[in-house]
N, C-alpha and C positions, 0 to 999 in steps of 0.2 A: 504494500500500500504506500504510494508515494504522493498522493494528492487527495485532499479532503475539502469539503465545502460545508458551510453552515449559514443559517440566518441568525443574525444578532438582533433579537427582539427588542422592542421598546419596553422599558420598565415603567410601570405606573404605580405611584403611591396612592392607594385608596384612602389612607389617612396618613398624616405625618405630624407627630407631636415632637416638639423640639425643646430641649433643655437650655439652661443659660450657658453662655460662653464659659469655657473652662480655661485654666491657666495656659494650656497648650494651644489655645485659639480655636479648638474644635467644640463640638456639642454632642451631648448624648441624644439619641433619637429613639423613637418608638413609632414604627410604621408597618403597615400591612402592604406588602409589595406583590404585584402580579405582573404578568408579561403578555405582550400581544401575540396573536396567532400568526402563522407563517407568512400571510400576505403583507405584513408590515414588518420591516426590519432592514438592516444593512446586510449586504451579501459579503461573506468572508470566504476566501480561499487560502489554503496553506499547502505548499508543495515543497518536498524535500529539496534542499540546496546546500551548497558548501558554506554560505554565509547567510546573514539575515538582511532582508530587504523588504520594502513595502512600496506598492503602487496604489494610488488612490484615484478613483473616478466616480462618476455619479453626480446627481444634481446638487449635492451639498459638499462636493469635494473641495472647492475653494474655501468655503466657510470653515472646514475642518482644520485649517491651519497648515503649518509646515510639516512635511512628512516626518522629519527627524524628531519632532516633538510628539508624535502620535503615541497614544497610550498603548496601541497594539505592539509597537516595537519595544516599548519599555517592558511590557508583559513578557514578550518573547525573550528579551535579554535576561530578565529576572528568572524566568523558568530555566533558561540555559545555565545560568550561574548556579542555581539551586540544585539542579539535577546532574551537573557535570557533563551534559551532552555536548559532544564536540562538533557535530554538524549544525546546520542551520535550516532556514526555510525561506522561501519566496512567498510573501504575503501579498494579497490583493484585497482591496476594500472598495465595494460599490456603495458609496455613501448616500443612502436614501432617506435617512432620518434627519430631521432638523437638528442643528447643533445649539448648544447653550439653551436647551429646551425643556429641562426638567424630566426627561424620559431616559436618562442614563445611556445615551447612545454610545459615547466613548467607552464607558464602563462595560457595556454589553459587548462591544467590539473586543475589548481586552479579554473579557471572560471567555468569549468564543475562541480567541487565539489560544488561551490556556487549555481549553478543552480539546481543540483540534491538535495542538502540538503534543499533548499528553498521549494521544493515540498515535499520531504520526511518528513520534520519536520513541514510542513504546517505553514510557517511563512511568514511575509510580504517581498516581493522581495526588498523593499527599504533597508532592512538590508544588502543584498548582494551588492547593488549599493554603499552603504555607506562605506563598508570595502574594496571594490575592489581597489581603488587608493593606499591605504597603502600597498598593496601586491606587487606592481610593475607596471611599466609604461604600460605594455601590457595587464594587467588584465582587466581594464575597457572595452577596445575594444573587447577582447575575450569574456567577459561577454555579451556584446551586440550581438556578433555573426553574424553581418551583415556587408556588405561592408560599410566602413566608412572612413571619414577623421579623423585622430587622431592628436590632437594638444595639446599645453601646454606641460606638462611633461607626457602626456598620459591620463590625466583625462578628457580632452575635446574630446568627441566622437560625430561626426556629421554623421549620416547615409546618404548614397548617393545611387543612382541607378547605378549599374554596370552590364553590360551584362555578362552572363557566359563565361568564358575564358578557352578554352582547353590549358593545360599547362603540362610542365615536370618540376619536381623538382629534383635537383641533389646536393648531398653532397659528396665531395671527401674524406670524412673520416677523416677530420682534425678538432680537437676541436678549436673553435674560441671564447673564452670567451669575453663577452662584454667589460669588463673593459680595457684591453690593447688596444682595437681598439679605444675606446673613448679617451684614454690618448694620443695615437698617433695623433688622429684628433686634440686634443687640442694643443699638442706640435707644430703642423704645423700651428697654428693660425686659425683653421677652424671655420667657422660660421660668419665671418666678414660681409658677404653679405646676411645673412639670412633675409628673409622676408616671411610672410605668403602668400601663394597663394590666389588668389581671389575665390577659390573654384572650383568645377567641372563645366566646361562649358557644354552646351548641346552637346551631342555626339550621333549621330543617330544610330550607331551600333558599334560592337566590333572593326571593322577596324578603325573607327574614334577614338575610345578610345586608341588603340595602337599607332596611329599617335600622339595623344596628349601625351601619356606616354613617347614617344621617346624624347620629349622636356624637360622632367623632368630628375631626376638623383637620385642616392643613394650617399649621401655625405660620407658615411663610406666605400664605395667600394674601393677607392684608398688606404686609410690606412690599410684596411684589407688585400688587395693583397700584400702590402709591407711587412706585417707581415707573411702572408701565401701565397706565390706565386701560390700554387696549386689552389687557388680560381680563379686566372686568367686563369689557364689551363682549369678549368671547364667551364668558360665562353667561352673560345675559342672553346672548344669541342661542346658546344651548338650552337654557332653561325655558326659553319661549317655545321650543319645539314639542309637538305632541309626541308622546311615547317616552320622553326623557323622565327618568325617575330620580336621578341624582346627578348633579354636575359639580365638579370641584377641580381645582388646579392640582397638577401633579408636581411633586418635588419642589424645586425653587422656581418653577415656571420657565417659559410662558405657556407650555402646553397644558390644555385643560381636557378633561374627559367627561363624558356623559354615559351613565349606565342606563340602558334602555330595556323596555319590557320584552323585546324579542329581537332576533337577528334581523327580521324584516323591518322593524321600526328603526333599528340602527342604520340600516342601509338607506332608508327613506330620509332620516335626519341628515345623514352625510350628503346625500344627493342635493337636498334643499340648501344646505350650507355652502356646498361647492358652487351652486348656481348663484347664491346671494353674495358670497365673498370669494371671488375668483382668485385673489392673491393670497388666500389662506391655505395652509396645509390641512387637509381634512381627510380622515380615513375611518372607515368602519372596520371593526375587528371583533374578536372574542378574546376576553382577558382570562388568563389562567396560567398554565405552565408554559415555559418557553419551548419553542420547537427545537428538537435535536434529533439527528444531526442537521 
């Protein structure tokens, strides 16, 4: 086996509770994370080679930045160092997910590289698990690739059972880097009432899950909207559509999601929004486990 491919799914935070800033500048988190179905995601290819290289194409290739700084290469180098593997890989990325969008595109790309190279290089998966936390808070949960509670600084991943959720993802085309949103949250004294949830209660079906999610929140939503009011406009647009049961921002923004009553209603909502906001990124999907391979 010399070549493998994967889809790096979008990560969605169904809720996100954020603690106060810590001395190391980071935050404790409590979040329920799910992933998009295979029709949404970045395309990743890994092929055996003598060195490490990366080629990037796709609609968001330019926005993803310099190739040398890409988290995929950092992940490959970290895995190579941890495992002692002497050969390399030729990596390609078809960048289809918006960047700086709150859906963990770069982290999902890096996690896909760790998974692909673990198989391609025939090395112990423990090496990937060991290097993932050092690559960013979303990489461990993306490496797991299953619905999970993400806690600590992202290194604590607790898989949970979540029913498949028909959804629509919307990004209004505004870059929303994580740093400014967290700084605004900190400046407002955010996190003073942070406490870990007791975990997932028993929820009989998707409707019960949505009712429970409505009691949760995304603590970064308000500071992100203050910085980029268009996020509020995206949420208003989703909430106005028939069939939408819950709409919320994912991560640090600017992507928002709507949970819908059926796959058909999700497709209808997506079609209506695409016609209404032709410069927005809008996709219908099902949220659950990440596709693999």
